[in-house]
Biopython code that builds the backbone (N, CA, C, O; Angstrom):
import numpy as np
from Bio.PDB.StructureBuilder import StructureBuilder

atoms = [
    (1, "LEU", "N", (-15.238, 16.748, -0.625)),
    (1, "LEU", "CA", (-15.769, 15.755, 0.959)),
    (1, "LEU", "C", (-14.820, 17.176, 1.292)),
    (1, "LEU", "O", (-15.356, 18.082, 1.930)),
    (2, "GLU", "N", (-13.261, 17.331, 0.785)),
    (2, "GLU", "CA", (-12.387, 17.986, 2.347)),
    (2, "GLU", "C", (-12.391, 19.541, 2.125)),
    (2, "GLU", "O", (-11.447, 20.063, 2.719)),
    (3, "LYS", "N", (-12.949, 20.169, 1.640)),
    (3, "LYS", "CA", (-13.615, 21.236, 0.829)),
    (3, "LYS", "C", (-14.445, 21.730, 2.149)),
    (3, "LYS", "O", (-14.316, 22.864, 2.610)),
    (4, "LYS", "N", (-15.319, 20.728, 2.702)),
    (4, "LYS", "CA", (-16.702, 20.718, 3.405)),
    (4, "LYS", "C", (-15.999, 19.890, 4.760)),
    (4, "LYS", "O", (-16.058, 20.634, 5.739)),
    (5, "PHE", "N", (-15.569, 19.006, 4.980)),
    (5, "PHE", "CA", (-14.567, 18.992, 5.566)),
    (5, "PHE", "C", (-13.698, 19.695, 6.174)),
    (5, "PHE", "O", (-12.979, 19.079, 6.961)),
    (6, "SER", "N", (-13.505, 20.998, 6.039)),
    (6, "SER", "CA", (-11.938, 22.040, 6.238)),
    (6, "SER", "C", (-10.525, 21.131, 7.034)),
    (6, "SER", "O", (-9.367, 20.986, 6.643)),
    (7, "ASP", "N", (-11.444, 20.485, 8.672)),
    (7, "ASP", "CA", (-10.020, 20.033, 9.117)),
    (7, "ASP", "C", (-9.507, 18.430, 9.104)),
    (7, "ASP", "O", (-8.748, 17.936, 9.938)),
    (8, "ARG", "N", (-10.285, 17.537, 7.615)),
    (8, "ARG", "CA", (-10.266, 16.750, 7.439)),
    (8, "ARG", "C", (-9.812, 15.844, 6.587)),
    (8, "ARG", "O", (-10.814, 15.604, 5.913)),
    (9, "HIS", "N", (-8.846, 15.102, 6.128)),
    (9, "HIS", "CA", (-8.322, 14.086, 5.573)),
    (9, "HIS", "C", (-9.590, 13.389, 4.994)),
    (9, "HIS", "O", (-10.345, 13.165, 5.940)),
    (10, "VAL", "N", (-10.040, 13.026, 4.012)),
    (10, "VAL", "CA", (-10.041, 12.604, 3.289)),
    (10, "VAL", "C", (-10.340, 11.367, 2.123)),
    (10, "VAL", "O", (-10.921, 11.377, 1.038)),
    (11, "LEU", "N", (-9.825, 10.584, 2.707)),
    (11, "LEU", "CA", (-9.013, 9.353, 1.680)),
    (11, "LEU", "C", (-10.160, 7.852, 0.727)),
    (11, "LEU", "O", (-11.268, 8.107, 1.198)),
    (12, "ILE", "N", (-10.291, 7.064, 0.116)),
    (12, "ILE", "CA", (-11.006, 6.451, -0.470)),
    (12, "ILE", "C", (-10.833, 5.159, -1.320)),
    (12, "ILE", "O", (-11.071, 4.987, -2.516)),
    (13, "ILE", "N", (-10.548, 4.644, -0.759)),
    (13, "ILE", "CA", (-10.551, 3.267, -0.852)),
    (13, "ILE", "C", (-11.037, 2.267, -1.019)),
    (13, "ILE", "O", (-11.677, 1.937, -0.020)),
    (14, "ALA", "N", (-11.095, 1.278, -2.112)),
    (14, "ALA", "CA", (-12.255, 0.301, -2.455)),
    (14, "ALA", "C", (-11.949, -1.053, -1.549)),
    (14, "ALA", "O", (-11.064, -1.130, -0.697)),
    (15, "SER", "N", (-13.027, -2.276, -1.982)),
    (15, "SER", "CA", (-13.677, -2.036, -0.943)),
    (15, "SER", "C", (-12.648, -4.551, -1.981)),
    (15, "SER", "O", (-13.071, -5.244, -2.906)),
    (16, "ARG", "N", (-11.466, -4.740, -1.063)),
    (16, "ARG", "CA", (-11.054, -5.658, -2.019)),
    (16, "ARG", "C", (-10.696, -7.471, -1.087)),
    (16, "ARG", "O", (-9.544, -7.435, -0.655)),
    (17, "ARG", "N", (-11.387, -8.843, -0.756)),
    (17, "ARG", "CA", (-11.243, -9.388, -0.476)),
    (17, "ARG", "C", (-9.415, -9.868, -1.490)),
    (17, "ARG", "O", (-8.922, -9.697, -2.605)),
    (18, "ILE", "N", (-8.945, -10.694, 0.223)),
    (18, "ILE", "CA", (-7.888, -11.576, -0.475)),
    (18, "ILE", "C", (-7.967, -13.275, 0.869)),
    (18, "ILE", "O", (-7.974, -13.593, 2.058)),
    (19, "LEU", "N", (-8.008, -13.815, -0.564)),
    (19, "LEU", "CA", (-8.019, -14.928, -0.704)),
    (19, "LEU", "C", (-7.601, -15.960, -0.057)),
    (19, "LEU", "O", (-6.684, -15.694, -0.834)),
    (20, "PRO", "N", (-7.321, -16.849, 0.548)),
    (20, "PRO", "CA", (-6.460, -17.617, 1.275)),
    (20, "PRO", "C", (-5.154, -18.343, 0.545)),
    (20, "PRO", "O", (-5.412, -18.733, -0.594)),
    (21, "ARG", "N", (-3.744, -18.601, 1.019)),
    (21, "ARG", "CA", (-3.087, -19.831, 0.118)),
    (21, "ARG", "C", (-3.257, -20.976, 0.253)),
    (21, "ARG", "O", (-3.320, -21.661, 1.273)),
    (22, "PRO", "N", (-3.382, -21.365, -1.386)),
    (22, "PRO", "CA", (-3.460, -22.601, -0.819)),
    (22, "PRO", "C", (-3.098, -23.844, -0.535)),
    (22, "PRO", "O", (-2.172, -24.286, -1.215)),
    (23, "LYS", "N", (-3.676, -24.710, 0.476)),
    (23, "LYS", "CA", (-2.121, -25.895, 0.798)),
    (23, "LYS", "C", (-2.152, -26.246, -0.584)),
    (23, "LYS", "O", (-2.664, -25.992, -1.674)),
    (24, "ARG", "N", (-0.964, -27.294, 0.313)),
    (24, "ARG", "CA", (0.135, -28.201, -0.783)),
    (24, "ARG", "C", (-0.175, -29.910, -0.412)),
    (24, "ARG", "O", (0.288, -30.783, -1.144)),
    (25, "SER", "N", (-0.985, -30.235, 0.773)),
    (25, "SER", "CA", (-1.589, -31.235, 1.274)),
    (25, "SER", "C", (-2.066, -32.108, 0.028)),
    (25, "SER", "O", (-2.287, -31.458, -0.994)),
    (26, "ASN", "N", (-2.263, -33.531, -0.037)),
    (26, "ASN", "CA", (-2.272, -34.376, -1.328)),
    (26, "ASN", "C", (-4.471, -33.639, -0.886)),
    (26, "ASN", "O", (-5.125, -32.894, -1.617)),
    (27, "ARG", "N", (-4.842, -34.140, 0.215)),
    (27, "ARG", "CA", (-6.535, -34.254, 0.864)),
    (27, "ARG", "C", (-7.317, -32.660, -0.007)),
    (27, "ARG", "O", (-8.299, -32.178, -0.571)),
    (28, "SER", "N", (-6.333, -32.514, 0.341)),
    (28, "SER", "CA", (-6.717, -30.866, -0.268)),
    (28, "SER", "C", (-6.686, -30.177, -1.698)),
    (28, "SER", "O", (-7.505, -29.344, -2.084)),
    (29, "HIS", "N", (-5.288, -30.806, -2.630)),
    (29, "HIS", "CA", (-5.161, -30.635, -3.854)),
    (29, "HIS", "C", (-6.587, -31.083, -4.784)),
    (29, "HIS", "O", (-6.918, -30.589, -5.862)),
    (30, "THR", "N", (-7.192, -31.997, -4.136)),
    (30, "THR", "CA", (-8.713, -32.071, -5.028)),
    (30, "THR", "C", (-9.856, -31.676, -4.589)),
    (30, "THR", "O", (-10.999, -32.103, -4.752)),
    (31, "THR", "N", (-9.359, -30.688, -3.933)),
    (31, "THR", "CA", (-10.795, -29.609, -3.313)),
    (31, "THR", "C", (-10.820, -28.004, -4.095)),
    (31, "THR", "O", (-11.548, -27.039, -4.329)),
    (32, "LEU", "N", (-9.465, -28.539, -4.279)),
    (32, "LEU", "CA", (-8.945, -26.731, -5.061)),
    (32, "LEU", "C", (-10.053, -26.935, -6.617)),
    (32, "LEU", "O", (-9.971, -27.992, -7.242)),
    (33, "LYS", "N", (-10.946, -25.911, -7.051)),
    (33, "LYS", "CA", (-11.786, -25.857, -7.855)),
    (33, "LYS", "C", (-11.088, -24.988, -8.385)),
    (33, "LYS", "O", (-11.073, -25.232, -9.591)),
    (34, "GLN", "N", (-10.438, -24.014, -8.135)),
    (34, "GLN", "CA", (-10.310, -22.218, -9.388)),
    (34, "GLN", "C", (-8.602, -21.798, -8.403)),
    (34, "GLN", "O", (-8.278, -21.530, -7.246)),
    (35, "LYS", "N", (-7.936, -21.967, -9.735)),
    (35, "LYS", "CA", (-7.279, -21.122, -9.566)),
    (35, "LYS", "C", (-7.523, -19.737, -8.768)),
    (35, "LYS", "O", (-8.470, -18.967, -8.929)),
    (36, "ARG", "N", (-6.495, -19.613, -7.913)),
    (36, "ARG", "CA", (-6.717, -18.246, -6.948)),
    (36, "ARG", "C", (-6.177, -17.100, -7.605)),
    (36, "ARG", "O", (-4.961, -17.292, -7.586)),
    (37, "PRO", "N", (-6.384, -16.113, -8.124)),
    (37, "PRO", "CA", (-6.359, -15.196, -9.017)),
    (37, "PRO", "C", (-5.014, -14.006, -8.111)),
    (37, "PRO", "O", (-4.672, -13.725, -6.962)),
    (38, "ARG", "N", (-4.521, -13.513, -10.043)),
    (38, "ARG", "CA", (-3.581, -13.102, -8.416)),
    (38, "ARG", "C", (-4.505, -11.041, -8.017)),
    (38, "ARG", "O", (-4.218, -10.200, -7.165)),
    (39, "SER", "N", (-5.441, -11.046, -8.992)),
    (39, "SER", "CA", (-5.629, -9.856, -7.965)),
    (39, "SER", "C", (-6.398, -10.255, -6.798)),
    (39, "SER", "O", (-7.096, -9.324, -6.396)),
    (40, "ARG", "N", (-6.506, -11.295, -6.135)),
    (40, "ARG", "CA", (-7.026, -11.572, -4.609)),
    (40, "ARG", "C", (-5.810, -12.162, -3.556)),
    (40, "ARG", "O", (-6.167, -12.728, -2.523)),
    (41, "THR", "N", (-4.477, -12.014, -3.845)),
    (41, "THR", "CA", (-3.522, -12.630, -2.729)),
    (41, "THR", "C", (-3.503, -11.108, -2.451)),
    (41, "THR", "O", (-4.024, -10.097, -2.923)),
    (42, "LEU", "N", (-2.065, -11.665, -0.776)),
    (42, "LEU", "CA", (-2.141, -10.201, 0.003)),
    (42, "LEU", "C", (-1.514, -9.732, -0.558)),
    (42, "LEU", "O", (-1.266, -8.614, -0.107)),
    (43, "THR", "N", (-0.845, -10.043, -1.738)),
    (43, "THR", "CA", (0.692, -9.051, -2.537)),
    (43, "THR", "C", (0.133, -7.735, -3.296)),
    (43, "THR", "O", (0.541, -6.587, -3.470)),
    (44, "ALA", "N", (-1.568, -8.858, -3.836)),
    (44, "ALA", "CA", (-1.813, -7.354, -4.851)),
    (44, "ALA", "C", (-3.030, -6.756, -4.121)),
    (44, "ALA", "O", (-3.357, -5.628, -4.492)),
    (45, "VAL", "N", (-3.709, -7.296, -3.203)),
    (45, "VAL", "CA", (-4.377, -6.175, -2.614)),
    (45, "VAL", "C", (-3.708, -5.487, -1.837)),
    (45, "VAL", "O", (-4.313, -4.427, -1.675)),
    (46, "HIS", "N", (-2.480, -5.515, -1.073)),
    (46, "HIS", "CA", (-2.034, -4.854, -0.172)),
    (46, "HIS", "C", (-0.798, -3.420, -1.164)),
    (46, "HIS", "O", (-0.894, -2.246, -0.806)),
    (47, "ASP", "N", (-0.346, -3.599, -1.681)),
    (47, "ASP", "CA", (-0.390, -2.866, -3.525)),
    (47, "ASP", "C", (-1.345, -1.862, -3.585)),
    (47, "ASP", "O", (-1.244, -0.746, -3.077)),
    (48, "ALA", "N", (-2.856, -2.573, -4.620)),
    (48, "ALA", "CA", (-4.053, -1.752, -4.492)),
    (48, "ALA", "C", (-4.170, -0.850, -3.813)),
    (48, "ALA", "O", (-4.182, 0.265, -4.336)),
    (49, "ILE", "N", (-4.316, -1.006, -2.205)),
    (49, "ILE", "CA", (-4.777, -0.446, -0.957)),
    (49, "ILE", "C", (-3.404, 0.466, -1.306)),
    (49, "ILE", "O", (-3.540, 1.267, -2.230)),
    (50, "LEU", "N", (-2.445, 0.423, -0.820)),
    (50, "LEU", "CA", (-1.235, 2.043, -1.679)),
    (50, "LEU", "C", (-1.917, 2.842, -2.717)),
    (50, "LEU", "O", (-2.513, 3.883, -2.439)),
    (51, "THR", "N", (-1.831, 2.344, -3.954)),
    (51, "THR", "CA", (-2.538, 3.072, -4.682)),
    (51, "THR", "C", (-3.380, 3.793, -4.953)),
    (51, "THR", "O", (-3.627, 4.583, -5.864)),
    (52, "ASP", "N", (-4.134, 3.233, -3.457)),
    (52, "ASP", "CA", (-5.631, 3.653, -3.506)),
    (52, "ASP", "C", (-5.983, 5.630, -2.805)),
    (52, "ASP", "O", (-6.559, 6.664, -3.144)),
    (53, "LEU", "N", (-5.127, 5.045, -1.658)),
    (53, "LEU", "CA", (-4.521, 5.514, 0.158)),
    (53, "LEU", "C", (-3.932, 6.996, -1.447)),
    (53, "LEU", "O", (-4.770, 7.652, -2.066)),
    (54, "VAL", "N", (-3.355, 7.034, -1.536)),
    (54, "VAL", "CA", (-1.945, 8.179, -2.753)),
    (54, "VAL", "C", (-2.909, 8.782, -4.243)),
    (54, "VAL", "O", (-2.582, 9.725, -4.965)),
    (55, "TYR", "N", (-4.006, 8.001, -4.368)),
    (55, "TYR", "CA", (-4.325, 8.557, -5.457)),
    (55, "TYR", "C", (-3.850, 9.202, -6.656)),
    (55, "TYR", "O", (-3.409, 8.810, -7.737)),
    (56, "PRO", "N", (-4.147, 10.623, -5.971)),
    (56, "PRO", "CA", (-3.867, 11.743, -7.285)),
    (56, "PRO", "C", (-2.207, 11.957, -7.552)),
    (56, "PRO", "O", (-1.586, 12.894, -8.052)),
    (57, "VAL", "N", (-1.736, 10.532, -6.934)),
    (57, "VAL", "CA", (-0.158, 11.412, -7.221)),
    (57, "VAL", "C", (0.536, 9.160, -7.458)),
    (57, "VAL", "O", (0.286, 8.011, -7.091)),
    (58, "GLU", "N", (1.397, 9.946, -8.268)),
    (58, "GLU", "CA", (1.469, 8.595, -9.000)),
    (58, "GLU", "C", (3.076, 8.136, -8.182)),
    (58, "GLU", "O", (3.933, 8.953, -7.846)),
    (59, "ILE", "N", (3.177, 6.352, -7.966)),
    (59, "ILE", "CA", (4.180, 6.237, -6.826)),
    (59, "ILE", "C", (4.823, 5.894, -8.259)),
    (59, "ILE", "O", (4.513, 5.428, -9.356)),
    (60, "VAL", "N", (5.821, 6.375, -7.613)),
    (60, "VAL", "CA", (7.513, 6.003, -8.546)),
    (60, "VAL", "C", (8.034, 4.904, -8.117)),
    (60, "VAL", "O", (8.804, 4.359, -8.909)),
    (61, "GLY", "N", (7.866, 4.395, -7.112)),
    (61, "GLY", "CA", (9.490, 3.441, -6.302)),
    (61, "GLY", "C", (9.183, 2.716, -5.354)),
    (61, "GLY", "O", (8.400, 3.265, -4.578)),
    (62, "LYS", "N", (9.509, 1.587, -5.060)),
    (62, "LYS", "CA", (8.930, 1.122, -3.504)),
    (62, "LYS", "C", (10.360, 0.286, -3.736)),
    (62, "LYS", "O", (10.893, -0.199, -4.734)),
    (63, "ARG", "N", (10.834, 0.382, -1.859)),
    (63, "ARG", "CA", (12.010, -0.690, -1.371)),
    (63, "ARG", "C", (11.394, -1.465, -0.017)),
    (63, "ARG", "O", (10.664, -1.070, 0.892)),
    (64, "VAL", "N", (11.855, -2.403, -0.229)),
    (64, "VAL", "CA", (12.053, -2.954, 1.381)),
    (64, "VAL", "C", (12.823, -2.586, 2.592)),
    (64, "VAL", "O", (13.644, -3.404, 3.008)),
    (65, "ARG", "N", (12.665, -1.467, 3.206)),
    (65, "ARG", "CA", (14.408, -1.913, 4.220)),
    (65, "ARG", "C", (14.104, -2.245, 5.320)),
    (65, "ARG", "O", (13.459, -1.789, 6.265)),
    (66, "THR", "N", (15.089, -3.781, 4.887)),
    (66, "THR", "CA", (14.629, -4.566, 6.846)),
    (66, "THR", "C", (16.017, -4.283, 8.151)),
    (66, "THR", "O", (17.236, -4.132, 8.061)),
    (67, "ARG", "N", (15.194, -4.312, 9.117)),
    (67, "ARG", "CA", (15.995, -3.498, 10.273)),
    (67, "ARG", "C", (17.538, -4.844, 9.931)),
    (67, "ARG", "O", (17.827, -5.602, 9.005)),
    (68, "GLU", "N", (18.161, -4.488, 11.329)),
    (68, "GLU", "CA", (19.156, -5.604, 12.014)),
    (68, "GLU", "C", (18.181, -6.278, 12.444)),
    (68, "GLU", "O", (18.134, -7.423, 11.993)),
    (69, "ASP", "N", (16.796, -5.776, 13.675)),
    (69, "ASP", "CA", (16.337, -6.752, 13.590)),
    (69, "ASP", "C", (15.066, -7.326, 13.684)),
    (69, "ASP", "O", (14.013, -7.462, 14.306)),
    (70, "GLY", "N", (15.631, -7.539, 12.894)),
    (70, "GLY", "CA", (14.403, -8.520, 11.361)),
    (70, "GLY", "C", (13.094, -7.646, 10.880)),
    (70, "GLY", "O", (12.233, -8.321, 10.315)),
    (71, "SER", "N", (12.763, -5.948, 11.051)),
    (71, "SER", "CA", (11.616, -5.751, 11.164)),
    (71, "SER", "C", (11.558, -5.561, 9.917)),
    (71, "SER", "O", (12.426, -6.220, 9.346)),
    (72, "LYS", "N", (10.652, -4.693, 8.927)),
    (72, "LYS", "CA", (10.409, -4.610, 7.535)),
    (72, "LYS", "C", (9.921, -3.161, 7.585)),
    (72, "LYS", "O", (9.632, -2.794, 8.724)),
    (73, "ILE", "N", (9.749, -2.174, 6.536)),
    (73, "ILE", "CA", (9.540, -1.361, 6.936)),
    (73, "ILE", "C", (9.372, -0.606, 5.067)),
    (73, "ILE", "O", (10.410, -0.245, 4.513)),
    (74, "LEU", "N", (8.680, -0.537, 4.690)),
    (74, "LEU", "CA", (8.456, -0.201, 2.980)),
    (74, "LEU", "C", (8.916, 1.505, 2.506)),
    (74, "LEU", "O", (8.244, 2.483, 2.833)),
    (75, "LYS", "N", (9.792, 1.552, 1.942)),
    (75, "LYS", "CA", (9.312, 2.862, 1.843)),
    (75, "LYS", "C", (9.356, 3.068, -0.161)),
    (75, "LYS", "O", (10.045, 2.544, -1.036)),
    (76, "VAL", "N", (7.875, 4.425, -0.175)),
    (76, "VAL", "CA", (7.412, 4.552, -1.288)),
    (76, "VAL", "C", (8.373, 5.964, -1.494)),
    (76, "VAL", "O", (9.107, 6.719, -0.856)),
    (77, "VAL", "N", (7.853, 5.763, -2.762)),
    (77, "VAL", "CA", (9.044, 7.167, -3.398)),
    (77, "VAL", "C", (7.602, 7.362, -4.183)),
    (77, "VAL", "O", (6.932, 6.506, -4.761)),
    (78, "LEU", "N", (7.377, 8.622, -4.030)),
    (78, "LEU", "CA", (6.041, 9.362, -4.503)),
    (78, "LEU", "C", (6.768, 10.288, -5.632)),
    (78, "LEU", "O", (7.995, 10.188, -5.634)),
    (79, "ASP", "N", (6.157, 11.240, -6.663)),
    (79, "ASP", "CA", (6.190, 11.708, -7.592)),
    (79, "ASP", "C", (6.266, 13.094, -7.269)),
    (79, "ASP", "O", (5.213, 13.630, -6.925)),
    (80, "GLU", "N", (7.205, 13.713, -7.308)),
    (80, "GLU", "CA", (7.854, 14.720, -7.520)),
    (80, "GLU", "C", (7.072, 16.172, -7.287)),
    (80, "GLU", "O", (7.119, 17.245, -6.684)),
    (81, "LYS", "N", (6.351, 15.405, -8.193)),
    (81, "LYS", "CA", (5.581, 16.755, -9.030)),
    (81, "LYS", "C", (4.616, 16.954, -8.127)),
    (81, "LYS", "O", (4.211, 18.115, -8.066)),
    (82, "GLU", "N", (4.173, 16.256, -7.480)),
    (82, "GLU", "CA", (2.617, 16.460, -6.362)),
    (82, "GLU", "C", (3.422, 17.098, -5.255)),
    (82, "GLU", "O", (2.788, 17.715, -4.399)),
    (83, "ARG", "N", (4.032, 17.065, -5.211)),
    (83, "ARG", "CA", (5.289, 17.373, -3.740)),
    (83, "ARG", "C", (3.879, 18.847, -2.721)),
    (83, "ARG", "O", (3.480, 18.854, -1.557)),
    (84, "GLY", "N", (3.690, 19.454, -3.461)),
    (84, "GLY", "CA", (2.956, 20.544, -2.838)),
    (84, "GLY", "C", (1.884, 20.146, -2.510)),
    (84, "GLY", "O", (1.710, 20.216, -1.293)),
    (85, "GLY", "N", (0.448, 19.446, -3.499)),
    (85, "GLY", "CA", (-0.436, 18.957, -2.881)),
    (85, "GLY", "C", (-0.664, 18.369, -1.956)),
    (85, "GLY", "O", (-1.629, 18.751, -1.294)),
    (86, "VAL", "N", (0.328, 16.843, -1.354)),
    (86, "VAL", "CA", (-0.007, 16.349, -0.903)),
    (86, "VAL", "C", (1.302, 16.256, 0.277)),
    (86, "VAL", "O", (0.971, 15.392, 1.089)),
    (87, "ASP", "N", (2.584, 16.811, 0.622)),
    (87, "ASP", "CA", (3.611, 16.484, 1.715)),
    (87, "ASP", "C", (2.890, 16.716, 3.149)),
    (87, "ASP", "O", (3.516, 16.494, 4.185)),
    (88, "TYR", "N", (1.690, 17.122, 3.165)),
    (88, "TYR", "CA", (0.981, 17.521, 4.739)),
    (88, "TYR", "C", (0.371, 16.153, 4.646)),
    (88, "TYR", "O", (0.397, 15.586, 5.738)),
    (89, "ARG", "N", (-0.307, 15.268, 3.440)),
    (89, "ARG", "CA", (-0.655, 14.182, 3.523)),
    (89, "ARG", "C", (-0.256, 12.423, 4.721)),
    (89, "ARG", "O", (-0.769, 11.397, 5.167)),
    (90, "LEU", "N", (1.544, 13.568, 4.641)),
    (90, "LEU", "CA", (2.361, 12.309, 4.464)),
    (90, "LEU", "C", (2.520, 10.769, 5.301)),
    (90, "LEU", "O", (2.911, 9.621, 5.089)),
    (91, "ASP", "N", (1.803, 11.791, 6.617)),
    (91, "ASP", "CA", (1.947, 10.835, 8.173)),
    (91, "ASP", "C", (0.566, 10.246, 7.988)),
    (91, "ASP", "O", (0.558, 9.017, 8.063)),
    (92, "THR", "N", (-1.100, 11.063, 7.668)),
    (92, "THR", "CA", (-1.738, 10.410, 7.362)),
    (92, "THR", "C", (-1.772, 9.115, 6.415)),
    (92, "THR", "O", (-2.340, 8.138, 6.902)),
    (93, "TYR", "N", (-1.258, 8.986, 5.176)),
    (93, "TYR", "CA", (-1.243, 7.951, 4.935)),
    (93, "TYR", "C", (-0.541, 6.759, 4.913)),
    (93, "TYR", "O", (-0.810, 5.789, 4.204)),
    (94, "SER", "N", (0.692, 6.892, 5.992)),
    (94, "SER", "CA", (1.133, 6.267, 7.037)),
    (94, "SER", "C", (0.833, 5.391, 7.965)),
    (94, "SER", "O", (0.977, 4.210, 8.282)),
    (95, "GLU", "N", (0.270, 6.593, 8.356)),
    (95, "GLU", "CA", (-1.088, 5.891, 9.531)),
    (95, "GLU", "C", (-2.226, 5.473, 9.182)),
    (95, "GLU", "O", (-2.882, 6.320, 9.789)),
    (96, "VAL", "N", (-2.858, 4.946, 8.769)),
    (96, "VAL", "CA", (-4.101, 4.822, 7.743)),
    (96, "VAL", "C", (-3.508, 3.626, 7.212)),
    (96, "VAL", "O", (-4.369, 2.748, 7.286)),
    (97, "TYR", "N", (-1.686, 2.842, 6.352)),
    (97, "TYR", "CA", (-1.846, 2.005, 6.050)),
    (97, "TYR", "C", (-1.322, 1.146, 7.072)),
    (97, "TYR", "O", (-1.063, -0.044, 6.890)),
    (98, "LYS", "N", (-1.179, 1.723, 8.074)),
    (98, "LYS", "CA", (-0.163, 0.894, 8.609)),
    (98, "LYS", "C", (-1.034, 0.107, 9.525)),
    (98, "LYS", "O", (-0.611, -0.957, 9.976)),
    (99, "ARG", "N", (-2.871, 0.792, 10.003)),
    (99, "ARG", "CA", (-4.082, 0.035, 10.298)),
    (99, "ARG", "C", (-4.852, -0.856, 9.973)),
    (99, "ARG", "O", (-5.372, -1.669, 10.738)),
    (100, "LEU", "N", (-5.091, -0.722, 7.961)),
    (100, "LEU", "CA", (-5.571, -1.742, 7.459)),
    (100, "LEU", "C", (-4.308, -3.015, 7.191)),
    (100, "LEU", "O", (-4.851, -4.013, 6.717)),
    (101, "THR", "N", (-3.248, -3.148, 7.324)),
    (101, "THR", "CA", (-2.386, -3.682, 6.845)),
    (101, "THR", "C", (-2.012, -4.311, 7.476)),
    (101, "THR", "O", (-2.134, -5.535, 7.461)),
    (102, "GLY", "N", (-1.314, -3.508, 8.390)),
    (102, "GLY", "CA", (-0.080, -3.992, 10.011)),
    (102, "GLY", "C", (0.972, -3.943, 9.643)),
    (102, "GLY", "O", (1.767, -4.423, 10.451)),
    (103, "LYS", "N", (1.660, -3.348, 8.219)),
    (103, "LYS", "CA", (2.485, -2.854, 7.773)),
    (103, "LYS", "C", (3.111, -1.359, 7.771)),
    (103, "LYS", "O", (2.537, -0.454, 7.165)),
    (104, "GLY", "N", (4.292, -1.154, 8.464)),
    (104, "GLY", "CA", (4.821, -0.176, 8.218)),
    (104, "GLY", "C", (5.502, 0.067, 7.740)),
    (104, "GLY", "O", (6.498, -0.655, 7.758)),
    (105, "VAL", "N", (5.489, 1.535, 6.771)),
    (105, "VAL", "CA", (5.408, 2.496, 5.106)),
    (105, "VAL", "C", (6.015, 4.222, 5.558)),
    (105, "VAL", "O", (5.324, 5.074, 6.117)),
    (106, "ASN", "N", (7.401, 4.374, 5.145)),
    (106, "ASN", "CA", (7.592, 5.308, 4.790)),
    (106, "ASN", "C", (7.610, 5.758, 3.047)),
    (106, "ASN", "O", (8.173, 5.231, 2.088)),
    (107, "PHE", "N", (6.553, 7.201, 3.181)),
    (107, "PHE", "CA", (6.289, 7.940, 1.822)),
    (107, "PHE", "C", (7.198, 8.492, 1.817)),
    (107, "PHE", "O", (7.901, 8.061, 2.731)),
    (108, "GLU", "N", (7.732, 9.359, 1.231)),
    (108, "GLU", "CA", (9.191, 10.398, 0.288)),
    (108, "GLU", "C", (9.357, 10.740, -0.744)),
    (108, "GLU", "O", (8.640, 10.116, -1.526)),
    (109, "PHE", "N", (9.926, 11.404, -1.171)),
    (109, "PHE", "CA", (10.475, 11.988, -2.404)),
    (109, "PHE", "C", (11.212, 11.891, -3.084)),
    (109, "PHE", "O", (11.136, 13.120, -3.101)),
    (110, "PRO", "N", (12.050, 11.634, -3.848)),
    (110, "PRO", "CA", (12.905, 11.750, -4.878)),
    (110, "PRO", "C", (13.727, 12.468, -4.982)),
    (110, "PRO", "O", (13.712, 13.394, -5.794)),
    (111, "GLN", "N", (15.113, 12.105, -3.793)),
    (111, "GLN", "CA", (16.075, 13.966, -3.669)),
    (111, "GLN", "C", (16.353, 13.837, -5.631)),
    (111, "GLN", "O", (15.895, 13.205, -6.583)),
    (112, "HIS", "N", (17.679, 15.183, -5.273)),
    (112, "HIS", "CA", (17.483, 15.658, -6.807)),
    (112, "HIS", "C", (18.696, 14.970, -7.215)),
    (112, "HIS", "O", (18.550, 14.520, -8.351)),
    (113, "GLY", "N", (20.030, 14.676, -6.639)),
    (113, "GLY", "CA", (20.839, 13.697, -7.055)),
    (113, "GLY", "C", (20.445, 12.429, -7.927)),
    (113, "GLY", "O", (21.236, 11.786, -8.617)),
    (114, "ASP", "N", (18.724, 12.112, -7.739)),
    (114, "ASP", "CA", (18.734, 10.627, -8.299)),
    (114, "ASP", "C", (17.769, 10.620, -9.410)),
    (114, "ASP", "O", (17.046, 11.562, -9.735)),
    (115, "ALA", "N", (17.821, 9.669, -9.859)),
    (115, "ALA", "CA", (17.554, 9.484, -11.775)),
    (115, "ALA", "C", (16.850, 7.987, -11.673)),
    (115, "ALA", "O", (16.479, 7.409, -12.694)),
]
sb = StructureBuilder()
sb.init_structure("model")
sb.init_model(0)
sb.init_chain("A")
sb.init_seg("    ")
for serial, (resi, resn, name, xyz) in enumerate(atoms, 1):
    if name == "N":
        sb.init_residue(resn, " ", resi, " ")
    sb.init_atom(name, np.array(xyz, "f"), 0.0, 1.0, " ", f" {name:<3s}", serial, name[0])
structure = sb.get_structure()
């Protein structure tokens, strides 16, 4: 697809469903029929979106950076071997993730000093 649309970035992301958190009140305890699977939680869906977004590249590490004003930014460290093929797309990845999840994210590659 990227060869066909030469000036565009093509990203394929699976459709996933987020189920709401179960309530802790006594009334809703009786209405809970099934336990919510891990794959339907907000965290799992957002992690899966992130994995789909950078697909050919492997995610090596994640850090949550909290600023002094309380805002959080996710720093995602990508595999160094894929730097050449993906370096120009990092802004696109972060913008798409921000639009889909509402969370800010920075993509980077590991420095040579880190192990």
